[in-house]
VOPAGU-2260 file (C-alpha; in pm, 1 decimal, decimal comma):
REM VOPAGU-2260
SITE   aa  ch    i         X         Y         Z
SITE  UNK   A    0       0,0       0,0       0,0
SITE  UNK   A    1     129,5     341,9     -90,2
SITE  UNK   A    2      92,9     632,3     147,7
SITE  UNK   A    3    -242,8     794,9      74,6
SITE  UNK   A    4    -315,2    1166,5      79,2
SITE  UNK   A    5    -675,5    1221,9     179,8
SITE  UNK   A    6    -890,0    1513,3      53,5
SITE  UNK   A    7    -825,3    1859,5     190,4
SITE  UNK   A    8    -986,4    1907,4     527,9
SITE  UNK   A    9   -1265,4    2155,4     598,1
SITE  UNK   A   10   -1179,1    2146,5     967,8
SITE  UNK   A   11   -1069,6    2459,5    1145,4
SITE  UNK   A   12    -988,1    2556,5    1501,4
SITE  UNK   A   13    -911,7    2878,7    1684,5
SITE  UNK   A   14    -556,7    2863,9    1821,1
SITE  UNK   A   15    -339,8    3112,7    2007,9
SITE  UNK   A   16     -48,2    3248,8    1807,6
SITE  UNK   A   17     299,9    3347,7    1919,1
SITE  UNK   A   18     192,8    3711,2    1966,8
SITE  UNK   A   19     -97,3    3608,1    2189,1
SITE  UNK   A   20    -371,7    3666,5    1931,8
SITE  UNK   A   21    -638,5    3402,3    1870,1
SITE  UNK   A   22    -639,0    3301,5    1505,2
SITE  UNK   A   23    -835,4    3055,2    1295,3
SITE  UNK   A   24    -621,9    2766,7    1176,5
SITE  UNK   A   25    -752,4    2553,2     890,6
SITE  UNK   A   26    -623,7    2196,8     882,4
SITE  UNK   A   27    -447,3    2069,5     571,7
SITE  UNK   A   28    -500,2    1754,6     370,3
SITE  UNK   A   29    -427,3    1455,1     590,6
SITE  UNK   A   30    -205,7    1156,7     518,1
SITE  UNK   A   31    -284,8     793,0     587,3
SITE  UNK   A   32      21,9     592,2     683,6
SITE  UNK   A   33       3,2     212,3     714,3
SITE  UNK   A   34     -75,8      87,3    1065,2
SITE  UNK   A   35     163,0    -206,0    1021,3
SITE  UNK   A   36     505,6    -241,4     865,3
SITE  UNK   A   37     494,3    -287,8     490,9
SITE  UNK   A   38     804,8    -440,1     337,7
SITE  UNK   A   39    1130,7    -464,3     530,3
SITE  UNK   A   40    1374,4    -237,2     711,4
SITE  UNK   A   41    1750,5    -202,8     660,2
SITE  UNK   A   42    1802,0       1,8     975,3
SITE  UNK   A   43    1750,0    -107,7    1335,0
SITE  UNK   A   44    1504,4     147,0    1470,3
SITE  UNK   A   45    1386,2     183,2    1829,9
SITE  UNK   A   46    1118,0     408,0    1964,9
SITE  UNK   A   47    1185,9     516,4    2321,1
SITE  UNK   A   48     827,5     470,2    2438,8
SITE  UNK   A   49     627,4     678,5    2687,8
SITE  UNK   A   50     414,5     551,0    2973,3
SITE  UNK   A   51      41,6     613,3    3008,3
SITE  UNK   A   52     -63,4     732,4    3351,3
SITE  UNK   A   53    -378,9     623,2    3531,2
SITE  UNK   A   54    -577,6     946,8    3569,4
SITE  UNK   A   55    -811,4     795,5    3828,3
SITE  UNK   A   56    -544,6     670,3    4067,6
SITE  UNK   A   57    -557,4     829,7    4411,2
SITE  UNK   A   58    -193,4     933,7    4425,1
SITE  UNK   A   59      -6,6    1262,5    4452,8
SITE  UNK   A   60     152,2    1284,9    4104,9
SITE  UNK   A   61     466,6    1463,4    4222,0
SITE  UNK   A   62     537,0    1188,7    4475,0
SITE  UNK   A   63     412,6     862,1    4325,2
SITE  UNK   A   64     361,5     716,5    3977,8
SITE  UNK   A   65      46,1     534,4    3875,8
SITE  UNK   A   66      60,7     354,5    3542,0
SITE  UNK   A   67    -224,8     240,2    3320,2
SITE  UNK   A   68     -60,5     -89,1    3234,4
SITE  UNK   A   69    -311,1    -194,7    2967,1
SITE  UNK   A   70    -278,5     128,0    2768,0
SITE  UNK   A   71      97,8     135,7    2819,4
SITE  UNK   A   72     132,1    -217,4    2681,7
SITE  UNK   A   73    -108,2    -143,5    2395,9
SITE  UNK   A   74     112,8     143,0    2283,6
SITE  UNK   A   75     410,6     -90,0    2268,3
SITE  UNK   A   76     206,5    -331,4    2055,6
SITE  UNK   A   77     142,1     -38,8    1820,0
SITE  UNK   A   78     518,2      26,7    1794,9
SITE  UNK   A   79     599,5    -340,5    1732,7
SITE  UNK   A   80     326,8    -367,5    1466,3
SITE  UNK   A   81     511,8     -97,0    1275,5
SITE  UNK   A   82     835,7    -295,8    1277,4
SITE  UNK   A   83    1008,6     -72,2    1531,1
SITE  UNK   A   84    1177,6    -184,8    1849,4
SITE  UNK   A   85    1092,4     -51,1    2194,5
SITE  UNK   A   86    1360,6     114,7    2404,9
SITE  UNK   A   87    1204,2      58,8    2744,2
SITE  UNK   A   88    1216,1     258,5    3067,5
SITE  UNK   A   89    1428,4     535,8    2917,5
SITE  UNK   A   90    1398,2     910,8    2967,2
SITE  UNK   A   91    1096,2     919,6    2729,8
SITE  UNK   A   92     916,8     702,7    2987,3
SITE  UNK   A   93    1001,5     979,3    3239,3
SITE  UNK   A   94    1279,4     778,8    3399,9
SITE  UNK   A   95    1415,6    1008,7    3665,5
SITE  UNK   A   96    1129,3    1255,6    3607,0
SITE  UNK   A   97     842,4    1076,1    3776,8
SITE  UNK   A   98     923,1     709,8    3711,9
SITE  UNK   A   99    1124,4     547,1    3990,7
SITE  UNK   A  100    1329,4     227,8    3968,3
SITE  UNK   A  101    1070,8     -14,6    4119,1
SITE  UNK   A  102     807,0     104,1    3872,1
SITE  UNK   A  103    1063,2     101,1    3590,0
SITE  UNK   A  104    1147,6    -260,0    3668,1
SITE  UNK   A  105     781,6    -360,3    3659,4
SITE  UNK   A  106     750,0    -179,1    3326,4
SITE  UNK   A  107    1052,0    -367,5    3193,0
SITE  UNK   A  108     918,3    -702,7    3314,4
SITE  UNK   A  109     580,5    -641,4    3152,8
SITE  UNK   A  110     731,2    -524,7    2822,9
SITE  UNK   A  111     974,2    -815,9    2797,4
SITE  UNK   A  112     686,9   -1056,5    2864,7
SITE  UNK   A  113     470,5    -887,7    2599,8
SITE  UNK   A  114     755,5    -892,2    2346,7
SITE  UNK   A  115     822,9   -1261,7    2405,6
SITE  UNK   A  116     451,4   -1342,3    2368,1
SITE  UNK   A  117     464,8   -1190,1    2019,7
SITE  UNK   A  118     775,5   -1382,2    1925,1
SITE  UNK   A  119     915,0   -1092,8    1724,8
SITE  UNK   A  120     895,0    -788,3    1949,8
SITE  UNK   A  121    1233,4    -619,6    1982,1
SITE  UNK   A  122    1289,8    -459,3    2321,8
SITE  UNK   A  123    1599,6    -331,0    2500,5
SITE  UNK   A  124    1561,3    -186,0    2850,6
SITE  UNK   A  125    1735,2      83,2    3049,6
SITE  UNK   A  126    1964,3     -19,2    3335,2
SITE  UNK   A  127    2124,4     258,7    3534,6
SITE  UNK   A  128    2186,7     370,1    3889,8
SITE  UNK   A  129    1879,1     582,2    3965,2
SITE  UNK   A  130    1782,3     381,4    4275,1
SITE  UNK   A  131    2105,3     510,6    4430,6
SITE  UNK   A  132    2052,0     865,8    4555,7
SITE  UNK   A  133    2325,7    1082,9    4408,9
SITE  UNK   A  134    2421,7    1215,2    4752,1
SITE  UNK   A  135    2460,5     857,0    4882,0
SITE  UNK   A  136    2721,8     764,9    4621,2
SITE  UNK   A  137    3055,5     788,8    4804,4
SITE  UNK   A  138    3285,4     574,1    4592,2
SITE  UNK   A  139    3312,3     435,0    4242,6
SITE  UNK   A  140    3231,7      93,2    4383,9
SITE  UNK   A  141    2895,3     226,0    4506,1
SITE  UNK   A  142    2807,9     320,2    4148,7
SITE  UNK   A  143    2935,2     -10,3    4009,5
SITE  UNK   A  144    2719,8    -204,3    4257,3
SITE  UNK   A  145    2416,3       3,2    4158,7
SITE  UNK   A  146    2470,5     -77,2    3790,9
SITE  UNK   A  147    2518,8    -445,8    3872,9
SITE  UNK   A  148    2192,4    -455,6    4067,0
SITE  UNK   A  149    1984,4    -312,3    3783,7
SITE  UNK   A  150    2159,6    -514,0    3514,0
SITE  UNK   A  151    2096,2    -830,0    3712,9
SITE  UNK   A  152    1726,9    -744,3    3750,8
SITE  UNK   A  153    1678,8    -675,0    3378,6
SITE  UNK   A  154    1865,5    -989,5    3275,3
SITE  UNK   A  155    1664,7   -1195,0    3525,4
SITE  UNK   A  156    1350,9   -1069,4    3348,1
SITE  UNK   A  157    1496,8   -1194,7    3018,7
SITE  UNK   A  158    1573,8    -848,6    2886,9
SITE  UNK   A  159    1850,9    -688,5    2685,6
SITE  UNK   A  160    2035,0    -388,0    2828,6
SITE  UNK   A  161    2063,3     -21,7    2740,3
SITE  UNK   A  162    2333,0     102,4    2977,8
SITE  UNK   A  163    2208,0     443,2    3084,9
SITE  UNK   A  164    2428,2     732,5    3185,5
SITE  UNK   A  165    2457,1     769,1    3563,1
SITE  UNK   A  166    2396,2    1089,9    3756,1
SITE  UNK   A  167    2591,6     940,6    4045,8
SITE  UNK   A  168    2890,5     872,4    3821,5
SITE  UNK   A  169    2872,1    1225,1    3679,1
SITE  UNK   A  170    2891,0    1359,6    4034,8
SITE  UNK   A  171    3174,1    1151,7    4178,2
SITE  UNK   A  172    3376,0    1054,6    3870,4
SITE  UNK   A  173    3709,4    1232,8    3902,1
SITE  UNK   A  174    3821,7    1194,7    3545,7
SITE  UNK   A  175    3831,8     969,8    3237,6
SITE  UNK   A  176    4012,9     695,2    3430,6
SITE  UNK   A  177    3713,2     646,0    3660,4
SITE  UNK   A  178    3481,6     609,6    3361,8
SITE  UNK   A  179    3710,5     358,0    3194,9
SITE  UNK   A  180    3737,9     156,6    3515,7
SITE  UNK   A  181    3361,8     149,5    3573,7
SITE  UNK   A  182    3258,6      63,4    3217,8
SITE  UNK   A  183    3529,4    -202,4    3183,4
SITE  UNK   A  184    3410,0    -365,1    3505,4
SITE  UNK   A  185    3038,9    -347,8    3429,8
SITE  UNK   A  186    3064,1    -453,4    3065,1
SITE  UNK   A  187    3275,5    -755,4    3155,5
SITE  UNK   A  188    2973,1    -898,3    3339,5
SITE  UNK   A  189    2683,9    -849,4    3096,2
SITE  UNK   A  190    2529,6   -1160,9    2944,1
SITE  UNK   A  191    2469,9   -1008,5    2598,0
SITE  UNK   A  192    2603,5    -701,3    2415,6
SITE  UNK   A  193    2448,1    -377,6    2536,6
SITE  UNK   A  194    2364,5     -36,6    2393,9
SITE  UNK   A  195    2557,2     239,8    2570,2
SITE  UNK   A  196    2366,9     564,6    2614,1
SITE  UNK   A  197    2549,3     898,5    2609,2
SITE  UNK   A  198    2288,8    1155,1    2709,2
SITE  UNK   A  199    2382,7    1520,9    2685,1
SITE  UNK   A  200    2317,5    1771,4    2959,8
SITE  UNK   A  201    2047,6    1940,9    2750,2
SITE  UNK   A  202    1838,1    1631,6    2828,5
SITE  UNK   A  203    1956,5    1604,6    3188,3
SITE  UNK   A  204    2159,8    1886,8    3346,9
SITE  UNK   A  205    2288,0    1641,4    3610,5
SITE  UNK   A  206    2491,6    1468,8    3337,1
SITE  UNK   A  207    2722,1    1759,8    3255,8
SITE  UNK   A  208    3091,5    1671,1    3224,3
SITE  UNK   A  209    3008,5    1307,8    3144,1
SITE  UNK   A  210    3309,9    1094,0    3057,1
SITE  UNK   A  211    3506,3    1298,7    3309,6
SITE  UNK   A  212    3560,0    1622,7    3119,8
SITE  UNK   A  213    3364,0    1929,9    3007,4
SITE  UNK   A  214    3551,9    1921,8    2674,6
SITE  UNK   A  215    3324,5    1733,0    2431,1
SITE  UNK   A  216    3613,2    1646,2    2199,5
SITE  UNK   A  217    3801,9    1488,6    2488,8
SITE  UNK   A  218    3482,7    1324,8    2613,6
SITE  UNK   A  219    3437,2    1161,0    2275,3
SITE  UNK   A  220    3794,5    1032,9    2285,1
SITE  UNK   A  221    3720,4     871,1    2621,3
SITE  UNK   A  222    3387,5     724,8    2508,4
SITE  UNK   A  223    3527,9     583,1    2183,8
SITE  UNK   A  224    3822,8     433,1    2371,3
SITE  UNK   A  225    3597,1     262,3    2628,2
SITE  UNK   A  226    3353,6     133,5    2365,4
SITE  UNK   A  227    3613,5       1,2    2122,2
SITE  UNK   A  228    3807,4    -164,9    2404,2
SITE  UNK   A  229    3489,0    -353,2    2494,5
SITE  UNK   A  230    3348,9    -397,9    2143,2
SITE  UNK   A  231    3256,0    -762,9    2199,8
SITE  UNK   A  232    3019,2    -651,1    2477,1
SITE  UNK   A  233    2869,4    -352,1    2293,3
SITE  UNK   A  234    2590,0    -379,8    2038,9
SITE  UNK   A  235    2596,0      -6,1    1979,5
SITE  UNK   A  236    2600,9     340,4    2125,2
SITE  UNK   A  237    2315,1     590,7    2137,6
SITE  UNK   A  238    2433,5     949,7    2122,2
SITE  UNK   A  239    2195,7    1225,8    2233,0
SITE  UNK   A  240    2396,7    1546,0    2193,4
SITE  UNK   A  241    2184,4    1717,9    1923,7
SITE  UNK   A  242    2507,3    1771,3    1728,7
SITE  UNK   A  243    2502,9    1586,0    1398,0
SITE  UNK   A  244    2868,9    1637,0    1312,6
SITE  UNK   A  245    2985,5    1494,3    1644,4
SITE  UNK   A  246    2767,1    1191,2    1584,4
SITE  UNK   A  247    2907,0    1144,4    1232,5
SITE  UNK   A  248    3262,8    1182,4    1360,4
SITE  UNK   A  249    3200,4     928,7    1635,9
SITE  UNK   A  250    3036,1     664,7    1417,8
SITE  UNK   A  251    3336,8     677,7    1181,4
SITE  UNK   A  252    3563,6     598,4    1476,5
SITE  UNK   A  253    3366,2     306,4    1621,4
SITE  UNK   A  254    3481,8     -53,5    1584,9
SITE  UNK   A  255    3315,4    -214,4    1278,8
SITE  UNK   A  256    3084,1    -435,4    1485,8
SITE  UNK   A  257    2949,4    -145,7    1696,0
SITE  UNK   A  258    2636,4      29,6    1567,4
SITE  UNK   A  259    2567,4     399,0    1599,0
SITE  UNK   A  260    2210,9     465,6    1711,9
SITE  UNK   A  261    2117,9     825,4    1651,0
SITE  UNK   A  262    1954,9     999,9    1942,9
SITE  UNK   A  263    1954,3    1332,5    1755,8
SITE  UNK   A  264    1592,2    1444,4    1750,6
SITE  UNK   A  265    1692,6    1749,7    1541,3
SITE  UNK   A  266    1878,5    1581,9    1253,2
SITE  UNK   A  267    1768,1    1217,4    1247,5
SITE  UNK   A  268    1652,2    1205,5     885,0
SITE  UNK   A  269    1990,6    1285,7     733,1
SITE  UNK   A  270    2180,2    1080,0     992,8
SITE  UNK   A  271    1972,1     769,0     923,8
SITE  UNK   A  272    2003,5     817,8     546,3
SITE  UNK   A  273    2379,5     838,4     594,3
SITE  UNK   A  274    2659,2     912,1     352,7
SITE  UNK   A  275    2921,6     726,5     153,8
SITE  UNK   A  276    3105,2     636,5     474,5
SITE  UNK   A  277    2814,4     500,1     674,5
SITE  UNK   A  278    2483,0     566,9     844,5
SITE  UNK   A  279    2316,2     568,2    1182,2
SITE  UNK   A  280    2051,6     331,8    1311,0
SITE  UNK   A  281    1791,1     493,8    1537,1
SITE  UNK   A  282    1691,7     506,6    1901,3
SITE  UNK   A  283    1470,5     811,6    1926,5
SITE  UNK   A  284    1209,0     959,3    2153,8
SITE  UNK   A  285    1044,1    1132,4    1856,9
SITE  UNK   A  286     971,6     792,8    1699,6
SITE  UNK   A  287     710,4     749,7    1974,8
SITE  UNK   A  288     515,5    1044,9    1832,8
SITE  UNK   A  289     575,0     975,8    1461,7
SITE  UNK   A  290     591,6     595,5    1459,5
SITE  UNK   A  291     365,8     534,7    1153,6
SITE  UNK   A  292     554,0     790,8     943,2
SITE  UNK   A  293     892,0     661,6    1066,0
SITE  UNK   A  294     800,8     303,1     978,0
SITE  UNK   A  295     679,4     395,3     631,4
SITE  UNK   A  296     980,4     617,9     560,9
SITE  UNK   A  297    1224,2     348,7     671,8
SITE  UNK   A  298    1051,1      91,8     451,3
SITE  UNK   A  299    1092,2     328,3     155,8
SITE  UNK   A  300    1462,6     365,9     234,5
SITE  UNK   A  301    1502,4     -13,3     245,6
SITE  UNK   A  302    1329,4     -35,9     -92,2
SITE  UNK   A  303    1585,9     202,6    -242,0
SITE  UNK   A  304    1346,4     498,2    -254,2
SITE  UNK   A  305    1567,2     754,0     -79,0
SITE  UNK   A  306    1359,9    1046,7    -204,0
SITE  UNK   A  307    1044,1     883,1     -69,1
SITE  UNK   A  308    1217,2     841,3     265,7
SITE  UNK   A  309    1298,5    1211,7     283,0
SITE  UNK   A  310     955,0    1315,0     151,1
SITE  UNK   A  311     791,4    1140,1     447,3
SITE  UNK   A  312    1042,8    1193,3     725,5
SITE  UNK   A  313    1158,7    1544,2     632,1
SITE  UNK   A  314     829,2    1716,3     725,2
SITE  UNK   A  315     839,6    1555,8    1069,9
SITE  UNK   A  316    1165,3    1730,1    1162,1
SITE  UNK   A  317    1013,7    2076,2    1235,9
SITE  UNK   A  318     768,5    1907,2    1473,6
SITE  UNK   A  319    1051,1    1720,8    1646,0
SITE  UNK   A  320    1262,1    2035,0    1679,7
SITE  UNK   A  321     963,9    2204,9    1840,1
SITE  UNK   A  322     888,6    1919,2    2080,9
SITE  UNK   A  323    1256,7    1902,3    2183,2
SITE  UNK   A  324    1315,8    2275,7    2210,2
SITE  UNK   A  325    1485,2    2417,4    2519,6
SITE  UNK   A  326    1439,0    2315,2    2799,6
SITE  UNK   A  327    1480,3    1988,3    2612,5
SITE  UNK   A  328    1407,1    1768,7    2915,3
SITE  UNK   A  329    1039,5    1870,6    2894,8
SITE  UNK   A  330     996,2    1703,2    2555,4
SITE  UNK   A  331     797,1    1422,5    2717,8
SITE  UNK   A  332     498,8    1656,9    2743,0
SITE  UNK   A  333     482,5    1690,8    2364,8
SITE  UNK   A  334     526,5    1316,5    2313,6
SITE  UNK   A  335     232,3    1233,5    2539,5
SITE  UNK   A  336      24,0    1514,3    2390,0
SITE  UNK   A  337      69,3    1355,7    2045,8
SITE  UNK   A  338     -42,7    1019,6    2186,3
SITE  UNK   A  339    -354,3    1189,5    2325,3
SITE  UNK   A  340    -432,1    1369,8    1999,0
SITE  UNK   A  341    -393,4    1044,6    1804,3
SITE  UNK   A  342    -620,9     837,5    2027,7
SITE  UNK   A  343    -364,0     616,8    2199,1
SITE  UNK   A  344    -495,3     734,1    2535,9
SITE  UNK   A  345    -813,2     904,4    2647,1
SITE  UNK   A  346    -659,9    1183,9    2852,5
SITE  UNK   A  347    -368,6    1424,1    2872,4
SITE  UNK   A  348    -253,0    1334,9    3223,5
SITE  UNK   A  349     110,0    1247,5    3284,4
SITE  UNK   A  350     319,6    1080,6    3548,3
SITE  UNK   A  351     461,1    1348,9    3774,7
SITE  UNK   A  352     206,0    1605,8    3657,2
SITE  UNK   A  353     430,8    1679,9    3360,0
SITE  UNK   A  354     137,6    1780,2    3138,5
SITE  UNK   A  355     193,3    2126,4    3286,3
SITE  UNK   A  356     557,5    2146,4    3170,6
SITE  UNK   A  357     479,2    2315,6    2836,0
SITE  UNK   A  358     277,0    2628,5    2764,7
SITE  UNK   A  359     -53,7    2654,3    2580,4
SITE  UNK   A  360     127,3    2835,2    2298,1
SITE  UNK   A  361     372,9    2545,1    2273,0
SITE  UNK   A  362      91,5    2289,8    2244,1
SITE  UNK   A  363     -91,7    2500,2    1985,7
SITE  UNK   A  364     217,4    2518,0    1765,3
SITE  UNK   A  365     269,5    2144,9    1812,4
SITE  UNK   A  366     -83,2    2086,8    1679,1
SITE  UNK   A  367     -11,8    2299,1    1369,6
SITE  UNK   A  368     318,4    2123,6    1296,2
SITE  UNK   A  369     169,7    1776,8    1348,5
SITE  UNK   A  370    -105,5    1860,8    1101,6
SITE  UNK   A  371     141,0    1999,3     848,2
SITE  UNK   A  372     346,5    1678,9     867,7
SITE  UNK   A  373      35,5    1464,1     816,5
SITE  UNK   A  374      70,8    1309,8    1162,3
SITE  UNK   A  375    -284,1    1354,5    1291,5
SITE  UNK   A  376    -427,2    1008,3    1229,8
SITE  UNK   A  377    -786,3    1126,5    1276,5
SITE  UNK   A  378    -800,5    1504,9    1226,9
SITE  UNK   A  379   -1157,8    1532,5    1359,6
SITE  UNK   A  380   -1066,6    1350,4    1682,2
SITE  UNK   A  381    -746,3    1549,9    1719,4
SITE  UNK   A  382    -932,1    1878,0    1671,4
SITE  UNK   A  383   -1194,8    1787,6    1931,6
SITE  UNK   A  384    -924,4    1694,4    2179,7
SITE  UNK   A  385    -724,9    2010,1    2110,8
SITE  UNK   A  386   -1036,0    2212,5    2188,2
SITE  UNK   A  387   -1079,0    2029,9    2520,9
SITE  UNK   A  388    -724,2    2114,7    2626,6
SITE  UNK   A  389    -765,5    2477,0    2520,8
SITE  UNK   A  390   -1088,2    2501,2    2720,5
SITE  UNK   A  391    -919,2    2357,3    3029,2
SITE  UNK   A  392    -650,7    2624,2    2989,8
SITE  UNK   A  393    -905,7    2905,3    2973,0
SITE  UNK   A  394    -950,4    2945,3    2596,4
């Protein structure tokens, strides 16, 4: 099935503009992307998936997380149907911003079980040190033990590992030697090759100076050295620095068996397409919000239709840049808002109360950009839901 362009919409909605005026916005022609993968993929592509909160749970959102497990699992089924993998319990799932380690582990256990029941569901899960309070980390061994505990729990559940960056390590690591010592020790123990996650401080300010230096060129030297020295234990590395040239430079330096997974939510289209010297696979939070378009675009790329790939994925980039704008760590609000607009959940309520993290103007522009990229699966439903949110915010 080819991507269909449906007739121009007669729908309109009054939206606030950047100058504060209320303007009528008329929706464009909508696109119908396949709901399941058509063809094959020649890139490994993960969506870092969000969690759906239970809006009726009697909890204080800032203090406790309540998950709607059925809807959360159903969203992962949607991702798998499209041929994408799930990167579980990552920052998109509000890890460290509302989702604690015990709840993360239950999420991982449920997702691994659901993936195995399908027989073909690809899932890697985040293992880090977030159960160790940063102020309680006194020595490097404390951080190593924290990693070992989470790795053991994920492997016991039958899962594969994404080795997350550690806030505790960023705080107590005295230099590149500490990072090399920790990663060498931890990687020597994993049962299967892992994906290493280098998350920039724009996503998490507590991770500044990761790899033991504020100099990003030196940090890359350290990271490449650690990864290549442990290449047999590393499936790939996910880089989330929002700097395409650094990612390109790094992937050209990696050992041949180590994949580069782009985490660049600003430049993913060109990084996945690649160049004469290579390409990036994908592990992206934005693929949660644009999964049908991502799947279709990747299938076009695998079929040799590079222009078709760019025609579909290119228009999604302005939306992604908007969702991930500074402060980047609040991008989860836009991801969940897209899930609400597209009918994957019946409410716009988030773990940790994070639905309040973006302004009404931000959400209005998100709606426009999603429409312009053809990403509103049911424009009438999306318009009704946008109006509900505007009304709740006094418009």
